[in-house]
C-alpha positions as CSV (number, residue, x, y, z in Angstrom):
1,M,178.7,333.1,-173.8
2,S,182.0,331.5,-175.0
3,K,182.2,330.1,-178.5
4,I,183.0,326.6,-177.0
5,K,179.9,326.7,-174.8
6,E,177.8,327.9,-177.7
7,H,179.0,325.1,-179.9
8,M,178.4,322.5,-177.1
9,I,174.7,323.5,-176.7
10,G,174.2,323.9,-180.4
11,Y,173.9,327.7,-180.5
12,E,175.7,328.7,-183.7
13,T,174.9,331.6,-185.9
14,S,173.9,330.6,-189.4
15,D,176.4,331.2,-192.2
16,W,173.8,332.4,-194.6
17,I,172.8,335.3,-192.4
18,E,175.2,338.1,-191.7
19,E,176.2,338.7,-188.1
20,S,174.7,342.2,-188.2
21,A,171.3,340.7,-189.2
22,H,171.2,338.8,-185.9
23,V,171.7,342.0,-184.0
24,M,169.0,343.8,-186.1
25,V,166.5,340.9,-185.5
26,D,167.2,341.0,-181.8
27,E,166.7,344.8,-181.6
28,L,163.5,344.6,-183.8
29,I,162.0,341.9,-181.5
30,E,162.8,344.0,-178.4
31,Y,161.2,347.1,-180.1
32,Q,158.2,345.2,-181.2
33,V,157.6,343.6,-177.8
34,Y,158.1,347.0,-176.1
35,C,155.4,348.5,-178.5
36,M,152.9,345.8,-178.1
37,S,149.9,346.1,-175.8
38,L,149.8,343.5,-172.9
39,S,146.7,341.9,-174.5
40,E,148.5,341.4,-177.9
41,L,151.6,340.1,-176.2
42,T,149.5,337.7,-174.1
43,S,147.6,336.5,-177.2
44,R,150.8,335.8,-179.2
45,V,152.4,333.9,-176.3
46,A,149.2,331.9,-175.8
47,K,149.0,331.0,-179.5
48,Q,152.7,329.9,-179.5
49,M,152.1,327.8,-176.4
50,R,148.9,326.3,-177.8
51,D,150.8,325.3,-181.0
52,E,153.6,323.7,-178.9
53,Y,151.1,321.7,-176.9
54,Y,149.3,320.5,-180.0
55,S,152.5,319.4,-181.6
56,N,153.3,317.1,-178.6
57,S,152.0,313.6,-178.3
58,Y,148.9,313.0,-176.3
59,T,151.0,311.1,-173.7
60,D,153.4,314.1,-173.3
61,M,150.4,316.5,-172.9
62,T,148.8,314.2,-170.4
63,Q,152.0,314.0,-168.4
64,K,152.4,317.8,-168.4
65,Y,148.8,318.2,-167.4
66,N,149.1,315.8,-164.5
67,E,152.2,317.7,-163.3
68,A,150.4,321.0,-163.4
69,F,147.2,319.7,-161.9
70,P,148.1,316.8,-159.7
71,N,144.7,316.7,-157.8
72,E,142.5,316.5,-160.9
């Protein structure tokens, strides 16, 4: 991705973390995901999604629910 596009969408690397640290973090995440069992990965994703839904307002959650389950 070009630096201009990264700046436009707000994707900038932080000055307080060295560039090599970003690469190491990405590689460690890939390695950890690769080594996880499917149930552990599913559990982590479900927890993250649950936390995101609970951080939304009730109105936003209701709207998303109605979009997912329109016949309910």
